C-alpha positions as CSV (number, residue, x, y, z in Angstrom):
1,X,110.7,55.4,152.8
2,X,107.0,55.5,153.3
3,X,104.9,52.6,154.5
4,X,103.0,52.9,151.2
5,X,106.2,52.0,149.3
6,X,105.8,48.4,150.4
7,X,102.2,47.9,149.2
8,X,101.8,45.3,146.6
9,X,100.5,45.9,143.1
10,X,97.3,44.2,143.9
11,X,96.8,46.4,147.0
12,X,97.1,49.5,144.8
13,X,94.6,48.4,142.3
14,X,92.0,47.1,144.8
15,X,92.4,49.2,147.9
16,X,90.9,52.6,147.0
17,X,91.9,54.1,150.4
18,X,95.6,53.5,149.8
19,X,95.6,55.0,146.2
20,X,95.4,58.7,147.0
21,X,97.7,58.4,150.0
22,X,100.8,57.5,148.1
23,X,100.1,60.3,145.6
24,X,99.6,62.8,148.4
25,X,102.8,61.7,149.9
26,X,104.6,62.1,146.6
27,X,103.1,65.6,146.3
28,X,104.7,66.5,149.7
29,X,108.0,65.2,148.6
30,X,108.1,67.1,145.3
31,X,109.5,70.6,145.3
32,X,107.3,73.6,144.7
33,X,106.8,74.5,141.1
34,X,108.8,77.5,139.9
35,X,107.1,81.0,139.5
36,X,107.3,80.5,135.7
37,X,108.0,77.7,133.3
38,X,110.0,78.9,130.3
39,X,110.1,77.1,126.9
40,X,111.4,77.8,123.4
41,X,108.9,78.8,120.7
42,X,110.7,77.5,117.5
43,X,108.3,79.1,115.1
44,X,108.9,82.7,116.4
45,X,112.4,81.9,117.6
46,X,111.7,83.3,121.1
47,X,111.5,82.2,124.7
48,X,108.0,82.2,126.2
49,X,106.8,81.8,129.8
50,X,103.9,80.1,131.6
51,X,103.4,82.3,134.7
52,X,102.3,80.9,138.0
53,X,101.9,77.3,136.8
54,X,100.9,76.0,140.3
55,X,97.6,78.0,140.1
56,X,96.8,77.3,136.4
57,X,94.5,74.6,135.4
58,X,95.4,75.0,131.7
59,X,98.8,75.7,130.3
60,X,98.7,77.7,127.1
61,X,101.5,76.6,124.7
62,X,102.5,78.5,121.6
63,X,103.9,76.1,119.0
64,X,104.2,76.1,115.3
65,X,102.2,79.3,115.0
66,X,99.2,78.0,116.9
67,X,98.0,77.7,120.5
68,X,98.0,74.3,122.3
69,X,96.2,74.0,125.6
70,X,97.4,71.4,128.1
71,X,94.4,70.7,130.4
72,X,95.6,69.7,133.9
73,X,92.2,70.4,135.4
74,X,90.9,67.1,134.0
75,X,93.2,65.2,136.5
76,X,92.7,64.9,140.2
77,X,94.5,67.5,142.3
78,X,97.4,65.2,143.3
79,X,97.8,63.8,139.8
80,X,97.6,67.3,138.3
81,X,100.5,68.5,140.5
82,X,102.6,65.5,139.7
83,X,102.0,65.8,135.9
84,X,102.9,69.5,136.0
85,X,106.3,68.3,137.4
86,X,106.5,65.7,134.7
87,X,105.8,68.4,132.1
88,X,108.6,70.5,133.6
89,X,110.9,67.5,133.6
90,X,110.2,66.7,130.0
91,X,111.1,70.3,128.9
92,X,114.4,69.9,130.8
93,X,115.3,67.0,128.5
94,X,115.4,69.4,125.5
95,X,112.1,68.1,124.3
96,X,110.1,70.8,122.5
97,X,107.0,72.2,124.3
98,X,104.4,70.8,121.9
99,X,105.8,67.3,122.2
100,X,105.9,67.6,126.0
101,X,102.3,68.8,125.9
102,X,101.3,65.8,123.8
103,X,102.9,63.3,126.2
104,X,101.2,64.9,129.3
105,X,97.9,65.1,127.5
106,X,98.1,61.4,126.7
107,X,98.2,60.7,130.5
108,X,94.4,61.2,130.5
109,X,94.3,57.4,129.7
110,X,95.8,56.8,133.2
111,X,93.7,57.1,136.3
112,X,95.1,57.8,139.8
113,X,95.4,54.1,140.5
114,X,97.6,53.6,137.5
115,X,99.9,56.5,138.5
116,X,100.0,55.2,142.1
117,X,101.0,51.8,140.9
118,X,103.9,53.3,138.9
119,X,105.0,55.3,141.9
120,X,104.7,52.4,144.4
121,X,106.3,49.7,142.2
122,X,109.9,50.6,142.7
123,X,112.7,49.0,140.5
124,X,111.8,45.5,141.7
125,X,108.0,45.7,140.9
126,X,107.9,47.9,137.8
127,X,108.1,45.0,135.4
128,X,104.8,43.6,136.7
129,X,103.1,47.0,136.6
130,X,104.4,47.7,133.2
131,X,103.1,44.3,131.9
132,X,99.7,45.1,133.2
133,X,99.7,48.6,131.5
134,X,101.0,47.2,128.2
135,X,98.2,44.6,128.1
136,X,95.7,47.5,127.9
137,X,97.1,48.6,124.5
138,X,97.1,52.3,125.3
139,X,98.3,55.2,123.1
140,X,102.1,55.3,122.6
141,X,102.2,58.7,124.2
142,X,100.6,57.4,127.3
143,X,103.4,54.9,127.8
144,X,106.0,57.5,127.1
145,X,104.4,59.8,129.8
146,X,104.5,56.8,132.2
147,X,108.2,56.4,131.6
148,X,108.7,60.1,132.2
149,X,107.0,59.7,135.6
150,X,109.5,57.0,136.5
151,X,112.4,59.1,135.2
152,X,111.3,62.0,137.3
153,X,111.4,59.7,140.3
154,X,114.9,58.6,139.3
155,X,116.1,62.2,139.1
156,X,114.7,62.9,142.6
157,X,115.9,59.6,144.0
158,X,112.4,58.7,145.4
159,X,110.8,55.3,146.1
160,X,114.0,53.3,145.4
161,X,114.8,54.9,142.1
162,X,118.0,56.7,141.2
163,X,119.8,57.9,138.0
164,X,121.5,54.6,137.7
165,X,118.1,53.1,136.6
166,X,117.7,55.5,133.6
167,X,119.2,53.0,131.2
168,X,117.1,50.2,132.7
169,X,113.9,52.2,132.1
170,X,114.9,52.9,128.5
171,X,115.7,49.3,127.6
172,X,113.7,47.1,129.9
173,X,110.2,48.7,129.5
174,X,109.1,48.1,125.9
175,X,106.9,50.6,124.1
176,X,104.2,49.4,121.6
177,X,105.9,47.9,118.6
178,X,105.9,50.3,115.7
179,X,107.8,50.5,112.4
180,X,107.8,54.2,111.6
181,X,109.5,53.5,108.3
182,X,107.0,50.9,107.2
183,X,105.7,53.1,104.4
184,X,109.3,53.8,103.3
185,X,110.1,50.0,103.1
186,X,106.9,49.4,101.1
187,X,107.5,52.3,98.8
188,X,104.1,53.7,99.4
189,X,105.4,57.2,100.2
190,X,107.5,57.6,97.1
191,X,106.2,59.6,94.1
192,X,106.6,57.9,90.8
193,X,108.8,59.3,88.1
194,X,105.7,60.5,86.2
195,X,104.3,62.2,89.3
196,X,107.6,63.9,89.9
197,X,107.6,65.0,86.2
198,X,104.2,66.6,86.7
199,X,105.5,68.7,89.6
200,X,108.6,69.7,87.7
201,X,106.6,70.8,84.7
202,X,104.3,72.8,86.9
203,X,107.2,74.7,88.4
204,X,108.6,75.2,84.8
205,X,105.3,76.5,83.6
206,X,104.9,78.8,86.6
207,X,108.3,80.3,85.9
208,X,107.6,80.6,82.2
209,X,104.3,82.4,82.8
210,X,105.8,84.7,85.4
211,X,108.8,85.7,83.2
212,X,106.9,86.0,80.0
213,X,103.5,87.4,81.0
214,X,104.4,89.0,84.3
215,X,102.6,88.8,87.6
216,X,99.3,90.1,86.1
217,X,98.2,86.6,85.2
218,X,99.3,85.0,88.5
219,X,98.0,85.6,92.0
220,X,100.6,86.3,94.7
221,X,99.3,83.3,96.7
222,X,99.8,81.0,93.7
223,X,103.5,82.1,93.3
224,X,104.0,81.6,97.1
225,X,102.5,78.1,96.9
226,X,104.8,77.2,94.0
227,X,107.9,78.5,95.8
228,X,107.0,76.5,99.0
229,X,106.4,73.4,96.8
230,X,109.9,73.9,95.4
231,X,111.4,73.9,98.9
232,X,109.7,70.7,99.7
233,X,110.3,68.9,96.4
234,X,113.9,70.0,95.6
235,X,115.2,70.1,99.2
236,X,112.9,67.8,101.1
237,X,112.4,70.4,103.8
238,X,109.9,70.0,106.7
239,X,107.0,72.4,107.0
240,X,108.5,74.1,110.1
241,X,111.7,74.8,108.1
242,X,109.7,76.2,105.2
243,X,107.5,78.3,107.5
244,X,110.5,79.7,109.3
245,X,112.4,80.8,106.2
246,X,113.0,84.5,106.7
247,X,113.7,87.4,104.4
248,X,117.3,87.5,105.6
249,X,117.7,83.8,104.8
250,X,117.1,84.4,101.1
251,X,120.1,85.8,99.2
252,X,120.0,86.7,95.6
253,X,122.8,87.9,93.3
254,X,123.5,88.0,89.5
255,X,125.9,85.6,87.8
256,X,128.7,86.7,85.7
257,X,126.5,87.3,82.6
258,X,124.2,89.6,84.7
259,X,121.1,87.8,83.2
260,X,120.8,84.7,85.4
261,X,120.4,85.1,89.1
262,X,121.6,82.8,91.8
263,X,119.3,82.2,94.8
264,X,120.6,80.7,98.0
265,X,118.3,79.7,100.9
266,X,119.4,79.0,104.4
267,X,117.1,76.7,106.4
268,X,117.6,75.6,110.0
269,X,117.8,72.1,111.5
270,X,114.4,71.0,113.0
271,X,113.4,68.3,115.4
272,X,116.9,68.2,116.9
273,X,118.5,68.8,120.3
274,X,118.9,72.5,121.3
275,X,122.6,72.5,120.6
276,X,122.1,71.7,116.9
277,X,118.8,73.6,116.2
278,X,120.6,76.6,114.9
279,X,122.9,74.7,112.5
280,X,122.4,76.2,109.1
281,X,121.4,74.2,106.0
282,X,122.3,76.2,102.9
283,X,120.6,75.3,99.7
284,X,120.9,76.6,96.2
285,X,117.7,76.9,94.1
286,X,117.7,75.4,90.6
287,X,118.6,78.2,88.3
288,X,115.5,77.7,86.1
289,X,113.3,78.2,89.1
290,X,115.0,81.3,90.7
291,X,112.4,83.8,89.2
292,X,109.9,82.6,91.8
293,X,112.2,83.8,94.7
294,X,113.3,86.9,92.9
295,X,109.7,88.0,92.5
296,X,108.8,87.2,96.1
297,X,111.8,89.0,97.6
298,X,111.2,92.1,95.5
299,X,107.6,92.2,96.9
300,X,108.9,92.0,100.5
301,X,111.5,94.6,99.8
302,X,108.8,96.9,98.4
303,X,106.9,96.5,101.7
304,X,110.1,97.3,103.7
305,X,110.3,93.8,105.3
306,X,113.1,93.3,107.9
307,X,115.5,90.4,108.0
308,X,113.3,88.4,110.4
309,X,110.1,88.7,108.4
310,X,108.7,85.3,107.4
311,X,109.5,85.0,103.6
312,X,106.2,83.2,102.8
313,X,104.1,85.3,105.2
314,X,102.5,82.2,106.7
315,X,100.9,82.1,110.1
316,X,101.6,78.5,111.1
317,X,103.2,75.3,110.0
318,X,99.7,73.8,109.5
319,X,99.1,76.4,106.8
320,X,102.3,75.4,105.0
321,X,101.3,71.7,105.0
322,X,97.8,72.3,103.9
323,X,98.7,74.6,101.0
324,X,101.4,72.4,99.6
325,X,99.5,69.2,100.0
326,X,96.4,70.8,98.4
327,X,98.5,71.9,95.4
328,X,100.2,68.6,94.9
329,X,97.1,66.6,95.2
330,X,95.4,68.8,92.7
331,X,98.3,68.4,90.2
332,X,98.4,64.6,90.7
333,X,94.6,64.3,90.8
334,X,95.0,62.2,93.9
335,X,93.2,62.4,97.3
336,X,95.7,60.5,99.4
337,X,99.2,61.2,97.9
338,X,101.2,64.4,97.9
339,X,101.9,65.3,101.6
340,X,105.1,67.0,102.6
341,X,106.2,63.7,104.1
342,X,105.8,62.1,100.7
343,X,107.9,64.8,99.1
344,X,110.6,64.6,101.8
345,X,110.9,60.8,101.5
346,X,110.9,61.0,97.7
347,X,113.8,63.6,97.8
348,X,115.8,61.4,100.1
349,X,115.3,58.2,98.0
350,X,116.1,60.2,94.8
351,X,119.4,61.2,96.4
352,X,120.3,57.7,97.5
353,X,119.4,56.2,94.1
354,X,121.8,58.7,92.6
355,X,124.6,57.3,94.7
356,X,124.8,59.5,97.7
357,X,126.7,58.3,100.8
358,X,125.3,58.1,104.3
359,X,127.0,61.3,105.3
360,X,125.7,63.2,102.3
361,X,122.2,62.0,102.9
362,X,122.3,63.1,106.5
363,X,123.6,66.5,105.5
364,X,120.9,66.9,102.9
365,X,118.1,65.8,105.2
366,X,119.4,67.7,108.2
367,X,119.8,64.6,110.4
368,X,122.0,64.8,113.4
369,X,122.7,61.1,113.2
370,X,124.1,59.4,110.1
371,X,122.2,56.1,110.8
372,X,118.8,57.8,110.7
373,X,118.6,57.5,106.9
374,X,119.8,53.9,106.6
375,X,116.3,52.8,105.6
376,X,116.6,54.6,102.3
377,X,119.7,52.5,101.5
378,X,117.9,49.3,102.4
379,X,115.2,50.2,99.8
380,X,117.5,51.7,97.2
381,X,118.1,49.9,93.9
382,X,121.4,48.1,93.5
383,X,123.9,49.3,90.9
384,X,122.8,46.7,88.4
385,X,119.2,47.7,88.8
386,X,120.0,51.4,88.4
387,X,121.8,50.6,85.1
388,X,118.9,48.5,83.9
389,X,116.5,51.3,84.9
390,X,118.6,53.8,82.9
391,X,118.7,51.5,80.0
392,X,115.0,51.0,80.1
393,X,115.6,47.2,80.1
394,X,113.9,46.4,83.4
395,X,110.1,45.9,83.3
396,X,109.8,46.9,86.9
397,X,110.8,50.4,86.2
398,X,109.1,50.8,82.8
399,X,106.7,53.7,82.8
400,X,103.1,53.2,81.7
401,X,101.7,56.7,82.1
402,X,100.6,58.5,79.0
403,X,103.3,60.8,77.7
404,X,102.6,64.5,77.6
405,X,103.2,66.3,74.3
406,X,101.3,68.5,71.9
407,X,100.8,66.1,69.0
408,X,102.6,64.0,66.4
409,X,103.6,65.6,63.2
410,X,104.5,64.3,59.8
411,X,107.8,64.7,57.9
412,X,106.1,67.3,55.6
413,X,104.8,69.3,58.6
414,X,108.3,69.2,60.1
415,X,109.9,70.5,56.9
416,X,107.5,73.4,56.8
417,X,108.4,74.6,60.4
418,X,110.7,77.5,60.8
419,X,114.3,76.5,61.6
420,X,114.0,77.7,65.2
421,X,111.1,75.4,65.8
422,X,112.8,72.3,64.4
423,X,114.6,70.4,67.1
424,X,118.3,69.6,66.7
425,X,121.2,69.2,69.1
426,X,124.3,67.3,70.1
427,X,123.5,65.7,73.5
428,X,126.6,64.1,75.0
429,X,128.5,64.4,71.7
430,X,125.9,62.7,69.5
431,X,124.4,64.8,66.7
432,X,120.6,64.3,66.6
433,X,118.1,66.1,64.3
434,X,114.7,65.5,62.7
435,X,113.0,64.1,65.8
436,X,110.2,66.6,65.8
437,X,109.3,70.2,66.5
438,X,108.8,72.6,69.4
439,X,105.6,74.6,69.6
440,X,107.4,77.5,71.4
441,X,110.8,77.4,69.6
442,X,114.2,76.3,70.8
443,X,115.6,79.8,71.4
444,X,113.0,80.5,74.1
445,X,113.7,77.2,75.9
446,X,116.4,77.2,78.6
447,X,116.9,73.4,78.5
448,X,119.2,71.2,76.5
449,X,117.7,70.3,73.1
450,X,116.7,66.7,72.4
451,X,117.6,65.5,76.0
452,X,114.9,67.7,77.5
453,X,112.4,67.6,74.7
454,X,111.1,64.1,75.2
455,X,108.4,64.4,77.9
456,X,107.8,68.1,77.4
457,X,104.3,69.1,76.6
458,X,105.5,71.5,73.9
459,X,107.3,68.7,72.0
460,X,105.8,67.6,68.7
461,X,107.4,64.2,68.0
462,X,107.8,63.1,64.4
463,X,105.4,60.3,63.4
464,X,108.3,57.9,62.6
465,X,109.1,55.1,65.0
466,X,112.4,54.3,63.4
467,X,113.8,57.8,64.1
468,X,112.9,57.5,67.8
469,X,114.3,54.0,68.0
470,X,117.6,55.2,66.7
471,X,117.7,58.0,69.3
472,X,116.9,55.4,72.0
473,X,119.9,53.3,70.8
474,X,122.2,56.3,70.8
475,X,121.1,57.3,74.4
476,X,121.7,53.8,75.6
477,X,125.2,53.9,74.3
478,X,125.8,57.0,76.3
479,X,124.4,55.3,79.5
480,X,126.8,52.4,79.0
481,X,129.7,54.8,78.5
482,X,128.8,56.6,81.8
483,X,128.7,53.3,83.6
484,X,131.9,51.8,82.2
485,X,133.8,55.0,83.1
486,X,132.4,54.8,86.7
487,X,130.4,57.9,86.2
488,X,127.1,56.1,86.5
489,X,127.8,55.4,90.2
490,X,127.8,59.0,91.3
491,X,125.2,61.8,91.5
492,X,125.8,62.9,87.9
493,X,122.9,65.2,86.7
494,X,123.7,64.1,83.1
495,X,123.3,60.4,84.1
496,X,119.9,61.1,85.7
497,X,118.8,63.2,82.8
498,X,119.7,60.3,80.4
499,X,117.6,57.9,82.6
500,X,114.6,60.2,82.3
501,X,115.1,60.9,78.6
502,X,115.3,57.2,77.7
503,X,112.0,56.5,79.6
504,X,110.3,59.4,77.7
505,X,111.6,58.1,74.3
506,X,110.2,54.7,75.1
507,X,106.8,56.2,75.8
508,X,106.9,57.9,72.4
509,X,107.8,54.6,70.7
510,X,105.1,52.7,72.6
511,X,102.5,55.3,71.7
512,X,103.4,55.1,68.0
513,X,103.2,51.3,68.2
514,X,99.7,51.4,69.7
515,X,98.3,54.3,67.8
516,X,96.7,53.9,64.3
517,X,98.7,55.0,61.3
C-alpha cells in the first residue's frame, strides 16, 4: 500500500502537491490498455474497434446511426489514462458504448482532486468523500462515473478495495433522488382517448387513400412516416427497434380468402443485457393497416433489397424520433406532446387498463424484468372505474372534445339516401337502424356498422336525440352483460370497442343538446 493511501480527505483537497502523486501511482498500477477496444454497434448489428486507444485523445463511437466523440484530451494526462480504463471497465459490464461514453464524458465535472479523493478514500473513508461530492449537486452521470472508478478499484483490488465491496458501493452510496416514472404517475405522458382517435383515423385515412387512389397522391416518405407511427402507437416500440426493423423481419402472406394480407413484424429487445438483446418480439399488424407494409415491402423488393436492409431506410434513431414526433404533434396540434415515449407509455397503460397481467405487459414491452412495469398497474383504473368508464357514468372519464363527423341530417334526408349509405347493423346481437348515414357507403367500409360509425368523420348522425339515447341504452346493456359474464375483466377487443362507442354516442347527444334546433 502506498504512503498516499493514508492521506486524509482534507490533505487531498488542500495539498496540491499530493494530488497528482496518488494518480500517478494509480497509473503505474493499472495495466496497459489493450491494442484495441471492441464494442457492439446495435444499430448496424456489428462489432467495432477503437484502435490504439492509449494514443488517442478522442474515442470515436458509432451509436444509433451517428458518431459520438469521447474527448479524453480535456482531462489531465493521469486522469485521462484512468478514465480510459474506466470506459473499458464499463463496456465489460455489458453497458452499451453510447451509455459508457456518456458516463465518462460526465466526469468533466470532476477535477483531479476529486478523482484523487475517491482513489485515496478507501472503504473506510468513502462515505465522507461521497457526502462532499453529493453536496455539490452534480449531474447524475458524474456520480455514476465516480462509482465506476471505485468499482474498477474493486476489480483490481487496489487501495483496500475488493469485489466484496461491490454490493456496498451499490447500496451505500446514494445517487441523486430521481423518480423516472413521475410523468407516468401524474398521467402527463398518456394521450387522451380523443388524441388516440386522431392517430387511428389518420392511419385509417392513409390506408384508404393508398388503396383507393394509389401511391400517386402520397409521397413515399409520408407512407414511411405512417408505418413508423403505427409501430410506435400499436406496439409501443422504441425508436432503436423501429429503426432496426429489417426487410427480412417483415413477413407478408395472404389469408384464406386471398384478399386480406397478414403482416408479421419481428423486433428485437433493446436496452437489455447482451444475452437477451437478440430475443425476438413478434408482432402482428392490425389487418386494416397492413397495406402500408405491403406497399413498402413491394418497393424494397423492386430495388432488390437484401434481408438485412433497413425497412424504413432511416439513417439513425434520431431521424425516427424526429419524424414520428413531428407527425404526431402536427396531427394533435400540440408543441409538447406526441413523443415516442408518450406513445410507448400510452400503449402500456392501454394494455394494463384492458386487464393484462404483469407477465403479459413485460412481454409486450420487451422488459427483461416483470417488475419494470409495475408503475402502470399502480396508475391503472380499478375494475369498478373501468366499468364506469365503459358505461359513461364517470365524469372523470367523460370526453369533452368536439366529435368529428360530416354533419347532422334530417329524417327526410336519411330516407332519400341510397340503401348502401343508410347505416344499419346488429352489433353484439342488437338490431339497430336509422341512426344516420355514411358519406362513403357501408360496402366500402371495412369496419363493423353502428359500433364503428360513431366518431367517424364520414358519419352523418340523424338529428334526433331520442334515437341516439336508445342506442346508448342498448350499448350499456351489452357492457353490463360483458361485465357480469366476467368478460369485462379481460382484454376483449369488443369490450374496448363498446367503451369507445358509448363515449362517441354521448358526444353526439351532447352536441344535439347544445346545438340550436
